[in-house]
C-alpha positions as CSV (number, residue, x, y, z in Angstrom):
1,M,1.6,15.3,7.7
2,A,1.3,19.1,7.4
3,A,4.2,19.2,4.9
4,T,2.1,17.6,2.2
5,G,0.3,20.9,1.7
6,P,-3.2,21.3,0.2
7,A,-4.5,19.3,-2.7
8,P,-4.7,20.9,-6.2
9,A,-7.4,23.5,-6.6
10,E,-9.6,21.3,-8.8
11,A,-12.8,20.4,-7.0
12,S,-12.3,16.7,-7.7
13,R,-8.9,16.5,-6.1
14,L,-8.5,15.3,-2.6
15,W,-5.7,14.2,-0.3
16,V,-6.7,11.2,1.8
17,H,-4.6,9.9,4.7
18,V,-4.8,6.2,5.0
19,A,-3.5,4.4,8.0
20,D,-3.7,1.1,9.9
21,R,-4.6,0.6,13.6
22,G,-1.4,2.1,14.8
23,A,-2.6,5.5,13.9
24,D,-5.8,5.2,16.0
25,T,-5.0,7.7,18.7
26,Y,-7.3,10.5,19.6
27,E,-4.6,13.0,19.3
28,F,-3.9,12.0,15.7
29,L,-7.6,12.0,14.8
30,A,-8.2,15.3,16.4
31,N,-5.3,17.0,14.7
32,L,-6.5,15.6,11.3
33,V,-9.9,17.0,11.9
34,Q,-8.6,20.4,13.1
35,Q,-6.3,20.7,10.0
36,Q,-9.3,19.6,7.8
37,R,-7.3,16.6,6.5
38,S,-9.4,13.8,5.0
39,F,-8.6,10.3,6.3
40,V,-9.6,6.7,6.4
41,I,-8.1,5.0,9.5
42,R,-8.7,1.5,10.8
43,S,-10.0,1.7,14.4
44,C,-8.2,-0.3,17.1
45,T,-9.8,1.1,20.3
46,D,-13.5,0.6,21.1
47,R,-14.0,4.3,21.9
48,R,-17.0,5.9,23.6
49,I,-19.4,7.5,21.1
50,H,-22.7,9.2,20.5
51,L,-24.8,7.2,18.0
52,G,-25.0,10.2,15.7
53,H,-23.5,13.7,15.3
54,K,-25.3,15.2,18.2
55,T,-24.3,15.2,21.9
56,T,-27.9,14.5,22.7
57,D,-27.9,11.2,20.8
58,S,-27.6,7.9,22.7
59,T,-24.2,6.8,23.8
60,G,-22.3,3.6,23.2
61,Y,-19.0,2.1,22.0
62,V,-17.9,2.3,18.4
63,H,-17.1,-1.4,17.8
64,V,-20.2,-2.6,19.5
65,Y,-22.3,-0.2,17.6
66,A,-20.6,-1.1,14.3
67,R,-21.4,-4.7,14.7
68,S,-25.1,-3.9,15.2
69,L,-25.4,-2.1,11.8
70,R,-27.2,-3.6,8.9
71,L,-24.8,-5.1,6.4
72,Q,-25.3,-4.3,2.7
73,G,-23.9,-5.2,-0.6
74,C,-21.2,-7.8,-1.4
75,R,-17.7,-7.3,-2.8
76,Q,-14.3,-8.9,-2.7
77,V,-11.4,-7.3,-0.9
78,K,-7.7,-8.4,-0.9
79,V,-6.3,-9.8,2.3
80,S,-2.5,-9.7,2.5
81,A,-0.5,-12.7,3.5
82,R,0.4,-13.3,7.1
83,A,2.6,-15.8,8.9
84,G,1.3,-19.2,7.9
85,R,-1.6,-17.7,5.9
86,P,-1.4,-17.0,2.1
87,A,-2.9,-13.9,0.6
88,R,-6.5,-14.4,-0.5
89,R,-9.7,-12.6,-1.6
90,A,-12.5,-12.2,0.9
91,R,-16.2,-11.7,0.2
92,V,-17.4,-8.9,2.5
93,Q,-20.4,-6.8,3.3
94,V,-20.4,-3.3,4.7
95,G,-22.4,-1.2,7.1
96,F,-22.0,2.6,7.9
97,A,-23.3,5.3,10.2
98,P,-22.4,8.7,11.6
99,V,-20.8,8.7,15.0
100,L,-19.5,11.4,17.4
101,L,-16.3,10.3,19.1
102,R,-16.0,11.4,22.7
103,P,-12.6,12.5,23.9
104,P,-10.9,10.2,26.4
105,V,-11.2,10.9,30.1
106,A,-7.4,11.0,30.5
107,C,-5.9,13.5,28.1
108,C,-2.7,12.2,26.4
109,G,-1.1,14.5,23.9
110,Q,-2.1,17.9,22.6
111,Y,-5.5,18.4,21.1
112,E,-8.8,20.2,21.6
113,R,-11.0,18.3,24.0
114,R,-14.1,18.2,21.9
115,P,-16.1,15.4,20.2
116,L,-15.2,14.5,16.7
117,P,-18.0,14.1,14.1
118,L,-16.9,11.1,12.0
119,W,-18.4,8.1,10.1
120,I,-17.8,4.5,10.9
121,V,-17.6,1.9,8.1
122,Y,-17.9,-1.7,9.2
123,V,-16.6,-4.4,6.9
124,R,-17.3,-8.0,7.7
125,E,-16.4,-11.2,5.8
126,I,-19.1,-13.6,4.9
127,E,-18.4,-17.3,4.5
128,A,-14.8,-17.2,5.7
129,P,-12.7,-20.3,5.0
130,A,-12.8,-23.1,7.6
131,G,-10.4,-22.4,10.5
132,T,-9.9,-18.8,9.5
133,P,-11.3,-15.9,11.6
134,P,-13.6,-13.8,9.4
135,L,-12.2,-10.5,8.2
136,E,-13.4,-7.5,10.3
137,W,-12.5,-3.9,9.7
138,F,-13.7,-0.8,11.6
139,L,-12.8,2.2,9.5
140,L,-13.1,5.8,10.7
141,T,-13.4,8.6,8.2
142,D,-14.3,12.3,8.3
143,L,-15.8,12.2,4.8
144,P,-19.6,12.0,4.8
145,I,-21.1,8.7,3.6
146,K,-24.5,9.3,2.0
147,C,-24.9,6.0,0.2
148,L,-23.5,2.5,-0.2
149,E,-21.2,3.5,-3.0
150,D,-19.6,6.1,-0.7
151,A,-18.9,3.3,1.8
152,W,-17.3,1.1,-0.8
153,E,-15.2,3.9,-2.0
154,R,-13.8,4.4,1.6
155,V,-13.1,0.6,1.7
156,S,-11.2,0.8,-1.6
157,W,-9.1,3.6,-0.2
158,Y,-8.2,1.5,2.8
159,E,-7.4,-1.4,0.5
160,S,-4.7,0.7,-1.2
161,R,-2.7,0.7,2.0
162,W,-1.0,-2.6,1.1
163,V,0.4,-1.2,-2.1
164,I,1.6,1.9,-0.3
165,E,3.3,-0.2,2.4
166,E,5.0,-2.4,-0.2
167,Y,6.2,0.7,-1.9
168,H,7.7,1.9,1.3
169,K,9.3,-1.5,1.8
170,A,10.8,-1.2,-1.7
171,Q,12.2,2.2,-0.7
172,K,13.5,1.3,2.7
173,T,14.4,-2.4,2.7
174,G,15.2,-2.6,-1.0
175,C,16.7,0.7,-2.0
176,A,17.9,1.5,1.6
177,I,17.0,5.1,1.5
178,E,17.4,5.3,5.3
179,E,21.0,4.3,5.0
180,L,22.1,7.2,2.7
181,Q,24.9,9.1,4.3
182,F,24.3,12.6,2.9
183,T,24.6,15.3,5.4
184,S,22.1,17.8,4.0
185,S,18.6,17.7,2.8
186,K,19.6,19.4,-0.4
187,A,21.7,16.4,-1.4
188,L,19.4,13.8,0.1
189,Q,16.1,14.8,-1.5
190,P,17.2,14.3,-5.2
191,M,18.7,10.9,-4.3
192,I,15.5,9.8,-2.6
193,A,13.6,10.9,-5.7
194,L,15.8,8.9,-8.0
195,L,15.7,5.8,-5.8
196,S,11.9,6.1,-5.6
197,V,11.6,5.7,-9.3
198,T,13.6,2.5,-9.0
199,A,11.3,1.4,-6.1
200,V,8.3,1.9,-8.4
201,T,9.9,-0.1,-11.1
202,L,10.7,-3.0,-8.8
203,L,7.2,-2.8,-7.3
204,N,5.6,-2.9,-10.7
205,L,7.8,-5.8,-11.7
206,R,7.0,-7.8,-8.6
207,E,3.3,-7.3,-9.0
208,A,3.4,-8.2,-12.7
209,S,5.3,-11.4,-11.8
210,R,2.4,-12.5,-9.6
211,A,-0.2,-11.9,-12.2
212,P,-1.7,-14.9,-14.0
213,D,-0.3,-13.7,-17.4
214,A,3.3,-13.4,-16.1
215,K,4.6,-16.1,-18.4
216,Q,2.9,-14.6,-21.4
217,R,3.3,-10.8,-20.8
218,P,6.5,-9.4,-22.4
219,A,9.1,-8.2,-19.9
220,T,9.6,-5.1,-22.0
221,S,6.1,-3.9,-21.0
222,V,7.5,-3.4,-17.5
223,V,11.2,-2.6,-17.9
224,D,13.3,-1.1,-20.7
225,E,14.4,-3.4,-23.5
226,S,18.1,-2.8,-22.8
227,Y,17.7,-4.4,-19.4
228,V,16.0,-7.4,-20.9
229,E,18.7,-7.9,-23.5
230,V,21.6,-7.6,-21.0
231,L,20.0,-9.8,-18.4
232,S,19.1,-12.5,-20.8
233,G,22.6,-12.4,-22.3
234,W,24.0,-12.9,-18.9
235,R,21.6,-15.8,-18.2
236,H,21.7,-17.7,-21.5
237,G,24.7,-16.3,-23.4
238,R,22.4,-14.8,-26.0
239,T,19.9,-12.0,-26.0
240,C,16.2,-12.9,-25.6
241,P,14.1,-9.8,-26.3
242,E,11.0,-12.0,-26.2
243,W,11.5,-12.8,-22.5
244,S,8.3,-12.8,-20.4
245,V,7.9,-11.0,-17.1
246,H,8.3,-14.3,-15.3
247,D,11.6,-15.0,-17.1
248,F,13.0,-11.6,-16.3
249,F,11.9,-11.5,-12.7
250,Y,13.5,-14.8,-11.7
251,A,16.6,-14.1,-13.7
252,L,16.9,-10.8,-11.8
253,A,16.4,-12.7,-8.5
254,R,19.1,-15.2,-9.5
255,L,21.5,-12.3,-10.2
256,G,20.7,-11.0,-6.7
257,G,21.6,-14.4,-5.1
258,H,18.2,-16.2,-5.2
259,Q,18.6,-20.0,-5.9
260,N,15.3,-20.3,-7.7
261,R,14.7,-23.7,-6.2
262,K,11.1,-25.0,-5.9
263,R,11.2,-25.0,-2.1
264,D,12.6,-21.5,-1.9
265,C,10.3,-18.6,-0.9
266,R,9.6,-15.8,-3.5
267,P,12.5,-13.3,-3.8
268,G,12.3,-10.4,-1.3
269,W,13.2,-6.8,-1.6
270,L,16.9,-7.2,-0.7
271,I,17.4,-9.9,-3.4
272,L,15.6,-7.8,-6.0
273,W,17.6,-4.7,-5.1
274,R,21.0,-6.6,-5.3
275,G,20.0,-8.0,-8.6
276,W,18.9,-4.6,-10.0
277,M,22.1,-2.9,-8.9
278,A,24.2,-5.6,-10.5
279,L,22.1,-5.4,-13.7
280,Q,22.4,-1.6,-13.7
281,H,26.2,-1.9,-13.6
282,M,26.0,-4.4,-16.5
283,V,23.8,-2.1,-18.6
284,D,26.1,0.9,-17.9
285,G,29.1,-1.2,-18.9
286,A,27.4,-2.3,-22.2
287,E,26.5,1.3,-23.0
288,A,30.0,2.5,-22.2
289,M,31.3,-0.1,-24.7
290,G,29.1,1.3,-27.3
291,I,26.8,-1.7,-27.6
292,K,23.5,-0.8,-29.4
293,F,20.3,-2.3,-28.2
294,R,17.2,-3.0,-30.2
295,G,15.1,0.1,-30.6
296,Q,18.1,2.5,-30.2
297,T,19.2,4.7,-33.1
């Protein structure tokens, strides 16, 4: 956490740590506040609080208090897929208020035993689908919330967590950066940097393949034209530079071992990584043979 360093000097720049319920420990929150690190963290524990930023304010519990707040506005947020439940969009309202988190009675970890002046942002789904528990988020942040737009901004920051998590999956499950066998950080860091570029490419490709225009959008808008030509040549015996994102994505998955049957699940990171590695070797081989691709001089 400390290794990220300060944000750039521009007044508009800000590093914000975004984390799920696993990060909701008093030690972590206290250290973020002590180091003046901005954050939005989903609360898991119904902690004791003062209903304001003063120790003279009334006391209560953060989740109980959040549920009592007046809900405002209405927006849609993305809900990620879970076992047996597809991804969906949820219509939510939001409430917010200042709170003073009281340190736990039993001290676990190293931190200053003093209350933390934070803000609670409560997000609640309205009109949830039948048989589905309504979405409910308790978000803790150190950044002041002066109006409704500030609250929605904090919610949007938390929403970005899913993209970040998928990027990490692309790095670890797909590109296997944790399995690299370099023995020094000097050798390891450049390799992680290179694989991270590939992870971003695969993440962009997967997200584009899920978009409504995947069958109309050119694949060359996401990947280099040489990859499209080589992969289409492998798949059809002729180059198809006009291939769509959908065509390229499922051909890459097929190269990685996916059967592309109707009953099959969507390709995962391992399949995409295997396909990409095989395609990379094919592109390298074509370039070694002196094959010229469209757009190359």
